[in-house]
C-alpha positions in Angstrom: 0.0 0.0 0.0 1.3 3.5 -0.8 2.6 5.5 2.2 3.1 2.3 4.1 6.3 3.6 5.7 4.6 6.7 7.0 3.7 6.3 10.7 -0.1 6.0 11.2 0.1 8.7 13.9 0.9 11.3 11.1 -2.2 10.4 9.2 -4.3 10.4 12.4 -3.1 13.9 13.4 -3.7 15.1 9.9 -7.2 13.7 9.8 -8.2 15.5 13.1 -6.7 18.8 12.0 -8.2 18.6 8.5 -11.6 17.3 9.5 -12.0 20.0 12.2 -11.1 22.7 9.8 -14.5 22.5 8.2 -16.0 25.1 10.6 -13.3 27.6 9.7 -13.9 26.9 6.0 -17.6 27.4 6.5 -17.0 30.9 8.1 -14.7 31.8 5.2 -17.2 30.5 2.6 -20.1 32.4 4.2 -18.2 35.7 3.8 -18.2 35.1 0.0 -22.0 35.3 -0.1 -22.7 31.7 -1.2 -21.5 28.6 0.6 -23.1 26.5 -2.2 -20.9 28.2 -4.8 -17.8 27.5 -2.8 -18.8 23.8 -2.4 -19.5 23.4 -6.1 -16.2 24.8 -7.2 -14.4 23.0 -4.4 -15.3 19.6 -5.9 -14.6 20.9 -9.5 -11.2 22.0 -8.3 -10.3 18.6 -6.8 -11.7 16.7 -9.8 -9.5 18.8 -12.2 -6.5 18.6 -9.9 -6.6 14.8 -9.7 -7.9 14.0 -13.2 -4.3 13.1 -14.4 -4.3 10.2 -11.8 -7.6 9.0 -13.1 -6.5 9.2 -16.7 -3.3 7.3 -15.9 -5.3 4.6 -14.1 -7.5 4.3 -17.2 -4.4 3.9 -19.5 -3.0 1.3 -17.2 -6.2 -0.7 -17.3 -6.5 -0.8 -13.5 -9.9 0.9 -13.6 -12.9 -1.4 -14.2 -16.6 -0.6 -14.3 -17.0 -2.1 -10.9 -14.3 0.2 -9.6 -16.0 3.2 -11.2 -19.4 2.1 -9.7 -17.8 1.8 -6.2 -16.2 5.2 -6.2 -19.1 6.8 -7.9 -21.2 5.4 -5.0 -18.7 6.7 -2.4 -18.9 10.1 -4.1 -22.7 10.2 -3.9 -23.0 9.0 -0.3 -19.8 10.1 1.4 -19.5 13.5 -0.3 -22.7 14.8 -2.0 -25.2 13.4 0.6 -23.0 13.9 3.6 -21.7 17.4 2.8 -24.9 18.6 1.2 -27.2 17.5 4.1 -24.8 18.9 6.6 -24.9 22.3 5.0 -28.6 22.1 4.7 -29.0 21.4 8.4 -27.1 24.6 9.2 -29.2 26.5 6.7 -32.3 25.2 8.5 -31.1 26.7 11.8 -29.6 23.7 13.5 -27.3 25.0 16.2 -23.6 24.1 15.7 -23.4 22.4 19.0 -26.3 20.1 18.2 -24.8 19.3 14.8 -21.5 18.4 16.4 -23.2 16.0 18.8 -25.1 14.3 16.1 -21.9 13.9 14.1 -20.3 12.5 17.1 -22.7 9.5 16.9 -20.6 8.3 13.9 -18.1 6.3 15.9 -20.8 4.6 17.9 -22.9 3.8 14.8 -19.7 2.5 13.0 -18.9 0.3 16.1 -22.4 -1.2 16.2 -22.3 -2.1 12.5 -18.6 -3.1 12.1 -19.2 -6.5 13.8 -22.0 -7.9 11.7 -20.9 -6.2 8.4 -17.1 -6.3 8.5 -16.4 -9.1 11.0 -14.6 -6.7 13.3 -14.7 -7.4 17.0 -15.2 -4.3 19.1 -13.5 -4.9 22.4 -14.8 -3.9 25.8 -12.1 -1.2 26.2 -13.1 0.2 22.8 -16.8 0.5 23.9 -15.6 2.3 27.0 -13.4 4.6 24.9 -16.4 5.4 22.6 -18.5 6.3 25.6 -15.8 8.4 27.2 -15.2 10.2 23.9 -18.9 11.0 23.5 -19.0 12.5 27.0 -16.0 14.5 26.0 -17.9 15.9 23.0 -20.8 16.8 25.4 -18.3 18.8 27.5 -16.7 20.5 24.4 -19.8 21.8 22.8 -21.7 22.6 26.0 -24.4 20.0 25.6 -27.5 20.0 23.4 -28.8 23.4 22.4 -32.4 24.0 21.5 -33.8 24.1 18.0 -37.3 24.0 16.6 -36.0 22.9 13.1 -36.9 19.2 13.1 -35.9 19.0 9.5 -32.5 20.3 10.4 -32.1 17.5 12.9 -33.1 15.0 10.2 -30.7 16.4 7.7 -27.8 16.3 10.3 -28.6 12.7 11.3 -28.8 11.6 7.6 -25.5 13.3 6.9 -23.9 11.4 9.7 -25.5 8.1 8.6 -24.2 8.7 5.0 -20.6 9.0 6.3 -21.0 5.8 8.3 -22.3 4.0 5.2 -19.4 5.3 3.1 -17.0 4.2 5.7 -18.3 0.6 5.8 -18.5 0.3 2.0 -15.0 1.6 1.6 -13.6 -0.7 4.2 -15.4 -3.7 2.8 -14.8 -3.1 -0.9 -11.6 -1.0 -1.4 -8.0 -1.7 -0.5 -6.9 1.9 -0.6 -5.1 1.6 -4.0 -5.1 4.4 -6.5 -6.2 7.0 -3.9 -5.6 9.9 -6.3 -7.8 8.4 -9.1 -10.4 7.4 -6.5 -10.7 11.0 -5.2 -10.9 12.2 -8.8 -13.8 9.9 -9.5 -15.6 10.7 -6.3 -15.3 14.4 -6.6 -16.3 14.4 -10.3 -19.5 12.6 -9.5 -20.1 15.0 -6.6 -19.5 18.0 -8.8 -21.9 16.8 -11.4 -24.6 16.2 -8.8 -24.0 19.8 -7.5 -24.6 21.3 -11.0 -28.5 21.5 -10.6 -28.1 22.7 -7.1 -25.8 25.5 -8.2 -28.1 26.4 -11.1 -31.1 26.4 -8.9 -29.4 28.8 -6.5 -28.0 30.9 -9.4 -24.4 30.4 -8.2 -23.0 28.3 -11.1 -20.2 30.7 -12.2 -17.2 31.4 -9.9 -16.9 34.8 -8.2 -13.9 36.8 -9.5 -12.4 37.7 -6.1 -9.5 36.8 -3.9 -11.9 36.0 -1.1 -13.7 33.4 -3.1 -10.4 31.9 -4.4 -9.2 31.7 -0.8 -12.4 30.0 0.4 -12.3 27.5 -2.4 -8.6 26.9 -1.9 -9.1 26.3 1.9 -12.0 23.8 1.1 -9.9 22.0 -1.5 -6.7 21.6 0.6 -8.1 21.1 4.1 -11.7 19.8 3.8 -11.3 17.6 0.7 -7.7 16.5 0.2 -6.9 16.6 3.8 -10.2 15.4 5.3 -11.1 12.7 2.9 -7.5 11.8 2.0 -6.4 11.3 5.6 -9.7 9.6 6.4 -9.3 6.9 3.8 -5.6 6.5 4.6 -6.4 5.9 8.2 -9.3 3.6 7.4 -7.1 1.4 5.3 -4.3 1.3 7.8 -6.4 0.6 10.9 -9.9 -0.6 12.0 -13.2 1.1 11.4 -13.8 1.8 15.1 -10.2 3.2 15.6 -10.5 5.5 12.7 -14.1 6.7 13.4 -13.2 7.4 17.1 -10.9 10.2 15.9 -14.0 12.1 14.9 -14.5 12.7 18.7 -11.5 15.0 18.7 -12.8 17.2 15.9 -15.4 19.3 18.0 -12.8 20.4 20.7 -10.1 20.9 18.0 -12.6 23.0 16.0 -13.1 25.2 19.0 -9.3 25.6 19.2 -9.3 26.6 15.5 -12.0 29.2 16.2 -10.1 30.6 19.2 -6.8 30.9 17.3 -8.2 32.3 14.1 -11.3 34.3 15.2 -10.7 35.0 18.9 -13.8 33.0 20.0 -13.6 32.3 23.7 -12.8 28.8 25.1 -14.2 27.6 28.4 -12.8 25.1 30.9 -15.5 22.7 29.6 -13.8 22.8 26.3 -10.4 21.8 27.7 -12.0 19.1 29.9 -13.8 17.8 26.8 -10.6 17.7 24.9 -8.9 15.6 27.6 -11.9 13.3 27.8 -11.9 12.9 24.0 -8.2 12.1 24.0 -8.8 9.5 26.7 -11.7 8.0 24.7 -9.6 7.8 21.5 -6.8 6.2 23.4 -9.1 3.5 24.7 -10.6 2.9 21.3 -7.3 2.4 19.6 -7.6 -1.5 19.7 -6.6 -3.3 16.6 -9.1 -5.0 14.3 -9.6 -8.7 15.0 -11.5 -10.7 12.4 -14.1 -13.1 13.7 -12.6 -15.9 11.7 -9.3 -15.5 13.5 -11.1 -15.6 16.8 -12.7 -18.9 16.0 -9.4 -20.4 15.1 -7.8 -19.2 18.4 -10.7 -20.7 20.4 -10.4 -24.0 18.6 
């Protein structure tokens, strides 16, 4: 596997930093006047940037129709549905703290499904770690905040569920090869799906400003290449639960981003939540153990 000699910790730290940068990116994008426009051109930019990898894979004959279908599906579920519904939840008035808590259900949902679908055994220490991490998120975001937007809750929950589904599909059907080509295929499909959304909102054409270019650049480098790139690299190098548990660190780290870049205050609850999240991730670090191997050991 590519990058096999790079320590896993490097990818894990990169994932947490990149995944948590989304809040900063949303603030930067909102200042341009249209988050949808930034999202649309974010995926176009990544698709164009990685198109040479996809073309090379086609020339080598390593790309099959099944491969295209797999990464097309990952683009639909893990990018278009996940990102689109997450943005829609915010547009419907869902508080950021509530959205963070719903997103934090991802590791627990992945742990519940990893056993029956991927034959991964979730150890007792990992369950404890997942619980501790969730409590840490509660501390970090200050608990659930009120919202009358039921549809916003639904969009946020479906966004989280889409990422869980993409995680399980990728872990079961992909060995992590041709990452550049895979990202090109996924973002191309996502960009095509965003075309009618951009036309409907009358934000199809890019905005000729440095602010817009900066927002798109941030979204490409951190949210897409960093977020999805590091996520898939971690997923292929370690278990589903271990990778998903890193999501627990993103709410407190997001608050650190906001404090460092925008001067937003941080409370003692934030620091306590960060320490709890670190403890939870540490407990959830257990390696993946296939059920088949367990049966052999018992025999």
